[in-house]
C-alpha positions as a Python dict, from the first residue, in 0.01 Angstrom:
ca = {
    (1, 'M'): (0, 0, 0),
    (2, 'K'): (197, -304, -111),
    (3, 'I'): (537, -341, 58),
    (4, 'S'): (812, -514, -139),
    (5, 'L'): (1020, -794, 13),
    (6, 'N'): (1329, -569, 1),
    (7, 'T'): (1156, -290, 195),
    (8, 'F'): (1013, -536, 448),
    (9, 'G'): (1359, -688, 502),
    (10, 'L'): (1517, -343, 532),
    (11, 'Y'): (1313, -271, 848),
    (12, 'L'): (1292, -629, 976),
    (13, 'G'): (1672, -664, 1000),
    (14, 'P'): (1731, -389, 1258),
    (15, 'V'): (1411, -486, 1444),
    (16, 'A'): (1537, -845, 1472),
    (17, 'F'): (1875, -716, 1595),
    (18, 'I'): (1718, -501, 1869),
    (19, 'T'): (1482, -782, 1972),
    (20, 'V'): (1750, -1050, 1997),
    (21, 'N'): (2012, -828, 2158),
    (22, 'F'): (1804, -634, 2412),
    (23, 'L'): (1456, -784, 2458),
    (24, 'V'): (1510, -1161, 2476),
    (25, 'E'): (1700, -1372, 2728),
    (26, 'F'): (1882, -1685, 2614),
    (27, 'S'): (1983, -1941, 2871),
    (28, 'G'): (2357, -2007, 2877),
    (29, 'L'): (2443, -1731, 2631),
    (30, 'N'): (2696, -1466, 2735),
    (31, 'P'): (2639, -1098, 2633),
    (32, 'A'): (2898, -1102, 2353),
    (33, 'A'): (2751, -1420, 2205),
    (34, 'Q'): (2399, -1275, 2227),
    (35, 'S'): (2515, -963, 2043),
    (36, 'M'): (2677, -1186, 1781),
    (37, 'L'): (2352, -1378, 1741),
    (38, 'A'): (2163, -1052, 1696),
    (39, 'L'): (2409, -933, 1433),
    (40, 'A'): (2385, -1267, 1249),
    (41, 'A'): (2005, -1239, 1247),
    (42, 'W'): (2023, -887, 1102),
    (43, 'M'): (2269, -991, 831),
    (44, 'A'): (2075, -1308, 747),
    (45, 'I'): (1754, -1110, 692),
    (46, 'W'): (1924, -850, 475),
    (47, 'W'): (2106, -1118, 275),
    (48, 'I'): (1791, -1325, 218),
    (49, 'T'): (1571, -1029, 124),
    (50, 'E'): (1855, -837, -47),
    (51, 'A'): (1730, -524, 127),
    (52, 'I'): (2059, -361, 28),
    (53, 'P'): (2336, -508, -191),
    (54, 'I'): (2469, -825, -25),
    (55, 'A'): (2825, -690, -28),
    (56, 'A'): (2706, -379, 159),
    (57, 'T'): (2546, -603, 424),
    (58, 'A'): (2886, -768, 468),
    (59, 'I'): (3022, -434, 598),
    (60, 'L'): (2804, -455, 913),
    (61, 'P'): (3058, -664, 1112),
    (62, 'L'): (3319, -388, 1065),
    (63, 'I'): (3080, -144, 1233),
    (64, 'L'): (2896, -346, 1494),
    (65, 'M'): (3142, -611, 1614),
    (66, 'P'): (3384, -350, 1760),
    (67, 'L'): (3099, -131, 1895),
    (68, 'L'): (2934, -429, 2066),
    (69, 'G'): (3261, -545, 2222),
    (70, 'I'): (3269, -869, 2024),
    (71, 'L'): (3611, -819, 1862),
    (72, 'P'): (3850, -523, 1811),
    (73, 'I'): (3834, -350, 1473),
    (74, 'G'): (4181, -479, 1381),
    (75, 'D'): (4076, -842, 1429),
    (76, 'V'): (3753, -791, 1236),
    (77, 'S'): (3915, -610, 943),
    (78, 'A'): (4184, -879, 910),
    (79, 'N'): (3914, -1111, 777),
    (80, 'Y'): (3860, -884, 477),
    (81, 'M'): (4221, -940, 366),
    (82, 'H'): (4236, -1307, 456),
    (83, 'P'): (4476, -1516, 239),
    (84, 'T'): (4179, -1694, 80),
    (85, 'V'): (4022, -1359, -10),
    (86, 'L'): (4351, -1267, -177),
    (87, 'L'): (4359, -1607, -352),
    (88, 'Y'): (4021, -1534, -503),
    (89, 'M'): (4126, -1178, -591),
    (90, 'G'): (4425, -1323, -776),
    (91, 'G'): (4195, -1563, -958),
    (92, 'F'): (3972, -1274, -1061),
    (93, 'L'): (4271, -1078, -1192),
    (94, 'L'): (4403, -1375, -1391),
    (95, 'A'): (4056, -1424, -1541),
    (96, 'T'): (4044, -1055, -1631),
    (97, 'G'): (4368, -1094, -1826),
    (98, 'I'): (4223, -1394, -2009),
    (99, 'E'): (3906, -1202, -2094),
    (100, 'K'): (4089, -884, -2201),
    (101, 'W'): (4260, -1063, -2490),
    (102, 'N'): (3967, -1294, -2581),
    (103, 'L'): (4161, -1610, -2497),
    (104, 'H'): (3852, -1757, -2327),
    (105, 'R'): (3648, -1710, -2645),
    (106, 'R'): (3912, -1886, -2857),
    (107, 'I'): (3924, -2180, -2615),
    (108, 'A'): (3544, -2213, -2612),
    (109, 'L'): (3508, -2195, -2992),
    (110, 'N'): (3781, -2456, -3045),
    (111, 'I'): (3617, -2700, -2802),
    (112, 'I'): (3278, -2660, -2973),
    (113, 'N'): (3438, -2686, -3318),
    (114, 'L'): (3614, -3006, -3215),
    (115, 'L'): (3299, -3181, -3092),
    (116, 'G'): (3028, -3034, -3318),
    (117, 'T'): (2936, -3312, -3564),
    (118, 'D'): (2567, -3345, -3480),
    (119, 'L'): (2305, -3175, -3264),
    (120, 'R'): (2377, -3374, -2950),
    (121, 'R'): (2750, -3317, -2984),
    (122, 'I'): (2695, -2946, -3038),
    (123, 'V'): (2518, -2934, -2700),
    (124, 'L'): (2803, -3136, -2545),
    (125, 'G'): (3052, -2890, -2693),
    (126, 'F'): (2878, -2594, -2529),
    (127, 'I'): (2853, -2775, -2196),
    (128, 'L'): (3221, -2878, -2192),
    (129, 'A'): (3345, -2539, -2311),
    (130, 'T'): (3139, -2354, -2051),
    (131, 'G'): (3229, -2600, -1776),
    (132, 'I'): (3603, -2584, -1846),
    (133, 'L'): (3607, -2205, -1860),
    (134, 'S'): (3401, -2165, -1542),
    (135, 'M'): (3664, -2364, -1352),
    (136, 'W'): (3889, -2057, -1385),
    (137, 'I'): (3663, -1764, -1477),
    (138, 'S'): (3357, -1645, -1285),
    (139, 'N'): (3037, -1831, -1368),
    (140, 'S'): (2863, -1505, -1463),
    (141, 'A'): (3137, -1394, -1703),
    (142, 'T'): (3152, -1740, -1862),
    (143, 'S'): (2777, -1757, -1926),
    (144, 'L'): (2770, -1400, -2060),
    (145, 'M'): (3052, -1484, -2301),
    (146, 'M'): (2895, -1812, -2417),
    (147, 'L'): (2543, -1672, -2465),
    (148, 'P'): (2602, -1481, -2792),
    (149, 'I'): (2795, -1779, -2935),
    (150, 'G'): (2501, -2004, -2847),
    (151, 'L'): (2246, -1763, -2993),
    (152, 'A'): (2442, -1739, -3321),
    (153, 'V'): (2467, -2119, -3351),
    (154, 'V'): (2097, -2175, -3278),
    (155, 'S'): (1996, -1900, -3520),
    (156, 'Q'): (2192, -2062, -3802),
    (157, 'F'): (2055, -2405, -3722),
    (158, 'K'): (1699, -2274, -3722),
    (159, 'A'): (1755, -2127, -4068),
    (160, 'Q'): (1899, -2456, -4199),
    (161, 'L'): (1640, -2680, -4033),
    (162, 'G'): (1347, -2483, -4173),
    (163, 'E'): (986, -2473, -4056),
    (164, 'S'): (938, -2851, -4092),
    (165, 'N'): (1190, -2914, -3812),
    (166, 'S'): (1111, -2609, -3598),
    (167, 'S'): (1042, -2824, -3288),
    (168, 'I'): (1391, -2975, -3312),
    (169, 'A'): (1541, -2627, -3343),
    (170, 'D'): (1348, -2509, -3038),
    (171, 'R'): (1467, -2806, -2833),
    (172, 'L'): (1823, -2743, -2950),
    (173, 'G'): (1793, -2379, -2839),
    (174, 'K'): (1659, -2480, -2497),
    (175, 'N'): (1935, -2737, -2447),
    (176, 'I'): (2214, -2500, -2543),
    (177, 'M'): (2080, -2224, -2317),
    (178, 'L'): (2021, -2457, -2022),
    (179, 'G'): (2352, -2630, -2089),
    (180, 'I'): (2538, -2298, -2067),
    (181, 'A'): (2367, -2203, -1739),
    (182, 'Y'): (2400, -2540, -1570),
    (183, 'S'): (2758, -2614, -1678),
    (184, 'A'): (2871, -2267, -1566),
    (185, 'S'): (2759, -2355, -1213),
    (186, 'I'): (2887, -2714, -1227),
    (187, 'G'): (3229, -2624, -1368),
    (188, 'G'): (3294, -2382, -1083),
    (189, 'V'): (3281, -2674, -838),
    (190, 'A'): (3604, -2823, -975),
    (191, 'T'): (3849, -2561, -842),
    (192, 'L'): (3885, -2341, -536),
    (193, 'I'): (3866, -2025, -748),
    (194, 'G'): (3579, -2151, -965),
    (195, 'T'): (3301, -2026, -740),
    (196, 'P'): (3292, -1797, -435),
    (197, 'T'): (3130, -2061, -211),
    (198, 'N'): (3439, -2284, -241),
    (199, 'A'): (3664, -1998, -134),
    (200, 'I'): (3440, -1915, 161),
    (201, 'M'): (3445, -2277, 277),
    (202, 'V'): (3825, -2295, 258),
    (203, 'A'): (3861, -1968, 447),
    (204, 'V'): (3614, -2070, 720),
    (205, 'I'): (3787, -2407, 766),
    (206, 'E'): (4127, -2236, 790),
    (207, 'E'): (3987, -1982, 1036),
    (208, 'L'): (3820, -2240, 1262),
    (209, 'Y'): (4062, -2533, 1241),
    (210, 'N'): (4392, -2385, 1114),
    (211, 'Y'): (4376, -2636, 828),
    (212, 'T'): (4443, -2524, 471),
    (213, 'I'): (4276, -2712, 187),
    (214, 'G'): (4525, -2691, -100),
    (215, 'F'): (4431, -2623, -461),
    (216, 'N'): (4549, -2967, -568),
    (217, 'E'): (4375, -3139, -277),
    (218, 'W'): (4040, -2989, -376),
    (219, 'F'): (4100, -3032, -750),
    (220, 'M'): (4145, -3407, -713),
    (221, 'F'): (3801, -3426, -549),
    (222, 'G'): (3616, -3147, -728),
    (223, 'L'): (3719, -3230, -1085),
    (224, 'P'): (3574, -3585, -1091),
    (225, 'L'): (3252, -3458, -932),
    (226, 'A'): (3218, -3176, -1185),
    (227, 'S'): (3307, -3407, -1475),
    (228, 'V'): (3041, -3662, -1384),
    (229, 'M'): (2783, -3386, -1331),
    (230, 'L'): (2862, -3229, -1670),
    (231, 'I'): (2815, -3560, -1852),
    (232, 'I'): (2494, -3633, -1659),
    (233, 'C'): (2370, -3282, -1736),
    (234, 'W'): (2435, -3327, -2109),
    (235, 'Y'): (2277, -3672, -2132),
    (236, 'Y'): (1976, -3566, -1926),
    (237, 'L'): (1912, -3256, -2139),
    (238, 'V'): (1943, -3423, -2482),
    (239, 'S'): (1773, -3751, -2384),
    (240, 'T'): (1502, -3656, -2133),
    (241, 'A'): (1448, -3286, -2071),
    (242, 'N'): (1441, -3174, -2438),
    (243, 'P'): (1517, -3488, -2645),
    (244, 'L'): (1721, -3447, -2962),
    (245, 'P'): (1741, -3712, -3236),
    (246, 'K'): (2059, -3920, -3244),
    (247, 'K'): (2307, -3856, -3527),
    (248, 'F'): (2100, -3571, -3668),
    (249, 'R'): (2356, -3389, -3880),
    (250, 'L'): (2335, -3072, -4083),
    (251, 'A'): (2514, -3006, -4409),
    (252, 'D'): (2726, -2722, -4273),
    (253, 'E'): (2688, -2742, -3900),
    (254, 'K'): (3029, -2592, -3817),
    (255, 'S'): (3021, -2289, -4042),
    (256, 'I'): (2915, -2038, -3776),
    (257, 'I'): (3182, -2161, -3533),
    (258, 'G'): (3444, -2168, -3807),
    (259, 'K'): (3356, -1814, -3910),
    (260, 'Q'): (3384, -1687, -3552),
    (261, 'L'): (3721, -1860, -3514),
    (262, 'S'): (3834, -1708, -3842),
    (263, 'D'): (3723, -1363, -3723),
    (264, 'L'): (3949, -1401, -3417),
    (265, 'G'): (4250, -1441, -3646),
    (266, 'R'): (4577, -1602, -3541),
    (267, 'T'): (4658, -1644, -3174),
    (268, 'S'): (4810, -1314, -3067),
    (269, 'Y'): (5131, -1249, -2874),
    (270, 'E'): (4920, -1132, -2578),
    (271, 'E'): (4709, -1449, -2581),
    (272, 'W'): (5021, -1666, -2578),
    (273, 'N'): (5160, -1472, -2283),
    (274, 'V'): (4838, -1500, -2085),
    (275, 'L'): (4810, -1871, -2169),
    (276, 'I'): (5168, -1942, -2060),
    (277, 'V'): (5134, -1751, -1731),
    (278, 'F'): (4796, -1912, -1659),
    (279, 'G'): (4935, -2257, -1741),
    (280, 'L'): (5235, -2206, -1515),
    (281, 'V'): (5010, -2095, -1227),
    (282, 'C'): (4794, -2407, -1268),
    (283, 'I'): (5099, -2635, -1284),
    (284, 'A'): (5245, -2467, -974),
    (285, 'W'): (4915, -2518, -787),
    (286, 'I'): (4914, -2885, -878),
    (287, 'L'): (5283, -2943, -791),
    (288, 'R'): (5298, -2719, -484),
    (289, 'E'): (5274, -2985, -213),
    (290, 'S'): (5469, -3261, -386),
    (291, 'V'): (5753, -3058, -542),
    (292, 'L'): (5761, -2682, -487),
    (293, 'Q'): (5726, -2678, -108),
    (294, 'Q'): (6031, -2901, -84),
    (295, 'L'): (6227, -2608, -230),
    (296, 'I'): (6022, -2316, -89),
    (297, 'P'): (5850, -2438, 232),
    (298, 'L'): (5642, -2121, 287),
    (299, 'L'): (5496, -2114, -65),
    (300, 'N'): (5115, -2136, -78),
    (301, 'D'): (4839, -2112, -339),
    (302, 'T'): (4778, -1742, -273),
    (303, 'I'): (5143, -1649, -331),
    (304, 'I'): (5148, -1854, -652),
    (305, 'V'): (4850, -1678, -808),
    (306, 'L'): (4976, -1334, -699),
    (307, 'I'): (5311, -1406, -871),
    (308, 'G'): (5115, -1484, -1187),
    (309, 'V'): (4917, -1161, -1156),
    (310, 'V'): (5233, -951, -1110),
    (311, 'L'): (5382, -1117, -1419),
    (312, 'L'): (5081, -1007, -1624),
    (313, 'F'): (5128, -652, -1496),
    (314, 'V'): (5501, -664, -1589),
    (315, 'L'): (5489, -830, -1934),
    (316, 'P'): (5452, -571, -2214),
    (317, 'S'): (5194, -598, -2489),
    (318, 'S'): (5302, -621, -2855),
    (319, 'S'): (5254, -247, -2898),
    (320, 'G'): (5497, -177, -2614),
    (321, 'K'): (5272, 103, -2492),
    (322, 'D'): (5108, -90, -2209),
    (323, 'Q'): (5122, -423, -2023),
    (324, 'I'): (4932, -748, -2076),
    (325, 'L'): (4717, -652, -1776),
    (326, 'D'): (4666, -287, -1684),
    (327, 'W'): (4501, -146, -1373),
    (328, 'K'): (4212, 9, -1564),
    (329, 'T'): (4115, -342, -1676),
    (330, 'A'): (4189, -492, -1334),
    (331, 'E'): (3952, -247, -1166),
    (332, 'R'): (3662, -430, -1330),
    (333, 'I'): (3691, -736, -1104),
    (334, 'P'): (3392, -786, -867),
    (335, 'W'): (3531, -622, -555),
    (336, 'G'): (3193, -662, -385),
    (337, 'I'): (3240, -1041, -378),
    (338, 'L'): (3570, -995, -194),
    (339, 'I'): (3397, -776, 68),
    (340, 'L'): (3129, -1044, 98),
    (341, 'F'): (3400, -1302, 171),
    (342, 'G'): (3534, -1082, 447),
    (343, 'G'): (3190, -1041, 604),
    (344, 'G'): (3137, -1416, 602),
    (345, 'L'): (3474, -1479, 765),
    (346, 'A'): (3408, -1211, 1028),
    (347, 'L'): (3083, -1387, 1112),
    (348, 'A'): (3263, -1719, 1147),
    (349, 'E'): (3528, -1570, 1377),
    (350, 'G'): (3258, -1400, 1587),
    (351, 'F'): (3067, -1728, 1620),
    (352, 'Q'): (3380, -1904, 1739),
    (353, 'S'): (3536, -1640, 1967),
    (354, 'T'): (3217, -1558, 2159),
    (355, 'G'): (3114, -1920, 2217),
    (356, 'L'): (2800, -1877, 2003),
    (357, 'A'): (2903, -2165, 1777),
    (358, 'E'): (2928, -2403, 2074),
    (359, 'W'): (2593, -2281, 2212),
    (360, 'I'): (2420, -2341, 1877),
    (361, 'G'): (2576, -2685, 1850),
    (362, 'Q'): (2431, -2783, 2186),
    (363, 'K'): (2081, -2715, 2051),
    (364, 'F'): (2112, -3000, 1803),
    (365, 'T'): (2079, -3280, 2058),
    (366, 'L'): (1774, -3414, 1870),
    (367, 'L'): (2003, -3511, 1583),
    (368, 'E'): (2227, -3736, 1792),
    (369, 'G'): (2040, -4053, 1701),
    (370, 'I'): (2025, -3991, 1326),
    (371, 'S'): (2261, -4170, 1086),
    (372, 'F'): (2533, -3955, 932),
    (373, 'F'): (2430, -4045, 576),
    (374, 'L'): (2072, -3931, 637),
    (375, 'L'): (2188, -3613, 813),
    (376, 'L'): (2421, -3535, 522),
    (377, 'L'): (2143, -3597, 270),
    (378, 'I'): (1901, -3369, 459),
    (379, 'I'): (2155, -3085, 484),
    (380, 'I'): (2256, -3109, 117),
    (381, 'A'): (1893, -3117, 1),
    (382, 'S'): (1798, -2826, 229),
    (383, 'V'): (2084, -2606, 112),
    (384, 'N'): (2022, -2700, -251),
    (385, 'F'): (1661, -2582, -250),
    (386, 'L'): (1729, -2289, -14),
    (387, 'T'): (1977, -2139, -262),
    (388, 'E'): (1707, -2140, -530),
    (389, 'V'): (1574, -1825, -363),
    (390, 'T'): (1877, -1692, -173),
    (391, 'S'): (2232, -1599, -264),
    (392, 'N'): (2449, -1911, -255),
    (393, 'V'): (2743, -1708, -122),
    (394, 'A'): (2535, -1555, 156),
    (395, 'T'): (2384, -1894, 240),
    (396, 'A'): (2729, -2051, 272),
    (397, 'S'): (2850, -1762, 487),
    (398, 'M'): (2556, -1809, 726),
    (399, 'L'): (2549, -2188, 744),
    (400, 'L'): (2913, -2301, 750),
    (401, 'P'): (2991, -2181, 1107),
    (402, 'I'): (2664, -2339, 1226),
    (403, 'L'): (2745, -2671, 1058),
    (404, 'A'): (3088, -2664, 1223),
    (405, 'S'): (2909, -2638, 1559),
    (406, 'V'): (2672, -2923, 1471),
    (407, 'A'): (2967, -3144, 1378),
    (408, 'L'): (3137, -3066, 1710),
    (409, 'K'): (2824, -3149, 1909),
    (410, 'L'): (2760, -3476, 1723),
    (411, 'D'): (3132, -3572, 1723),
    (412, 'L'): (3144, -3576, 1341),
    (413, 'H'): (3423, -3460, 1114),
    (414, 'P'): (3319, -3106, 1015),
    (415, 'F'): (3449, -3142, 659),
    (416, 'G'): (3165, -3378, 565),
    (417, 'L'): (2879, -3142, 649),
    (418, 'M'): (3062, -2825, 542),
    (419, 'I'): (3181, -2956, 205),
    (420, 'G'): (2841, -3114, 137),
    (421, 'A'): (2662, -2784, 203),
    (422, 'T'): (2916, -2588, -4),
    (423, 'L'): (2874, -2815, -306),
    (424, 'A'): (2495, -2809, -271),
    (425, 'A'): (2497, -2429, -281),
    (426, 'S'): (2645, -2445, -633),
    (427, 'C'): (2379, -2682, -764),
    (428, 'A'): (2065, -2466, -788),
    (429, 'F'): (1920, -2521, -1135),
    (430, 'M'): (1546, -2452, -1110),
    (431, 'L'): (1487, -2075, -1103),
    (432, 'P'): (1631, -1776, -1291),
    (433, 'V'): (1698, -1602, -959),
    (434, 'A'): (1897, -1896, -821),
    (435, 'T'): (2227, -1809, -992),
    (436, 'P'): (2351, -1538, -1231),
    (437, 'P'): (2406, -1793, -1516),
    (438, 'N'): (2040, -1900, -1487),
    (439, 'A'): (1930, -1538, -1512),
    (440, 'V'): (2160, -1472, -1810),
    (441, 'V'): (2020, -1751, -2029),
    (442, 'F'): (1661, -1696, -1918),
    (443, 'G'): (1668, -1366, -2101),
    (444, 'S'): (1765, -1535, -2428),
    (445, 'G'): (1405, -1582, -2544),
    (446, 'Y'): (1440, -1959, -2584),
    (447, 'L'): (1325, -2046, -2232),
    (448, 'K'): (1005, -2017, -2035),
    (449, 'M'): (984, -2055, -1659),
    (450, 'K'): (839, -2406, -1689),
    (451, 'D'): (1137, -2515, -1906),
    (452, 'M'): (1389, -2419, -1641),
    (453, 'V'): (1181, -2547, -1347),
    (454, 'S'): (1102, -2887, -1502),
    (455, 'A'): (1459, -2947, -1621),
    (456, 'G'): (1618, -2796, -1311),
    (457, 'F'): (1411, -2987, -1055),
    (458, 'W'): (1534, -3329, -1166),
    (459, 'L'): (1889, -3202, -1208),
    (460, 'N'): (1866, -3071, -850),
    (461, 'V'): (1761, -3418, -732),
    (462, 'I'): (2041, -3584, -928),
    (463, 'S'): (2299, -3340, -788),
    (464, 'I'): (2175, -3395, -430),
    (465, 'L'): (2221, -3771, -462),
    (466, 'L'): (2557, -3743, -639),
    (467, 'V'): (2704, -3491, -394),
    (468, 'T'): (2586, -3700, -99),
    (469, 'L'): (2745, -4016, -241),
    (470, 'M'): (3070, -3838, -330),
    (471, 'V'): (3107, -3679, 14),
    (472, 'Y'): (3008, -3996, 201),
    (473, 'F'): (3210, -4252, 5),
    (474, 'V'): (3481, -4076, -201),
    (475, 'L'): (3592, -3786, 22),
    (476, 'P'): (3712, -4008, 312),
    (477, 'L'): (3912, -4227, 71),
    (478, 'M'): (4076, -3935, -113),
    (479, 'W'): (4155, -3723, 192),
    (480, 'G'): (4216, -4003, 443),
    (481, 'I'): (3963, -3877, 699),
    (482, 'D'): (3701, -4046, 918),
    (483, 'L'): (3372, -3861, 880),
    (484, 'L'): (3230, -4021, 1197),
    (485, 'S'): (3479, -3865, 1438),
    (486, 'N'): (3589, -3507, 1504),
    (487, 'P'): (3970, -3471, 1516),
    (488, 'F'): (3951, -3102, 1606),
}
């Protein structure tokens, strides 16, 4: 009888927990730390094999950490309502308001309409529209919204190109589909709410070092990185992966986009309200440190986004019968991701409070002679390819506390390794299972496995090199830190 990976992992997790906690002795490890190690092993196996939903696995710390005497239930549960978890919840709710009134669709169609003068520019339009939206809306929702627009555009182009240019139409379809998937992942890198891994990193850093990475602080680093990656992604797709002819124009290339814009009608009262609130939240995030905290010292990014969310719940719609954002719509946000955040933070606190993090760090003595640049490159490459087959959120939750310990042992600034690994987790482009956007476009019918693997492999390599260079050279300059010493 053939046993699936999920079933195998379902039994292996508890077996690993019992083995590590009761049957093995670890030199220099106290009982609480050993129990924490056993719990981490169990969660890692269930996360990697997805034996049960990954959010359900994240509930284990609430059960086992108090029972094993690692931390009281109150301390463990506090992680599930951490300010960064609430920041991400607020981001989800704002995005839900944008999606409810189709504002995201209008923004995307206008960007594509603005740039779509030839085949290459059409691909650029899809990449920029998807990338910009995924900075604020979940990568999955963005790719799902862009897919039918892409399919409609490709279908019209295939009809206009005819059989004689069918190969060009096929390459256009592949580039638009891959462009949507890849730019959805890349765009999320630019902001703290763009992808869950960024939020987990910020929360872990705040938990371990009592240092808060502000929205603006990250945006100034993440936006240039995402922008360069988006342009590289576009040029690579249209020039190398699936080459498209330069200045290949169609007689009526914008008609499908224009029709969809026309179908949306004029910008509604609700769209204007959502746009204004969203714009004010973004401006407040950017000006918080330099202006707003001079007037309100205790203001932070979480409070700002929650003010925006409450405004959406207060503002009435044009009908006057309901609000811009209602709770029935708000209930659709991915609550499981928020639970997953909490589980990751509980792990990090357990690693730190029991001394497990320090014990793990001491095991990395073999790395003491290696150059920081090479170590950073190895970690980024390892995480990049690991997340091709594992959840990037789960991978970040497992690895970030360990990397903090490694940095402590090697007397390195922890931000270098932790930020490098976090960014790498968002750059998995090879397999449909690597990220939800990859899976979404793979079902379009325009892609085969070899198309995604061949294009994604080289984009993985490019992203590894770019992330390494940005973290090593740009991060210290922008944030004023020395990566070769640990200030904590």
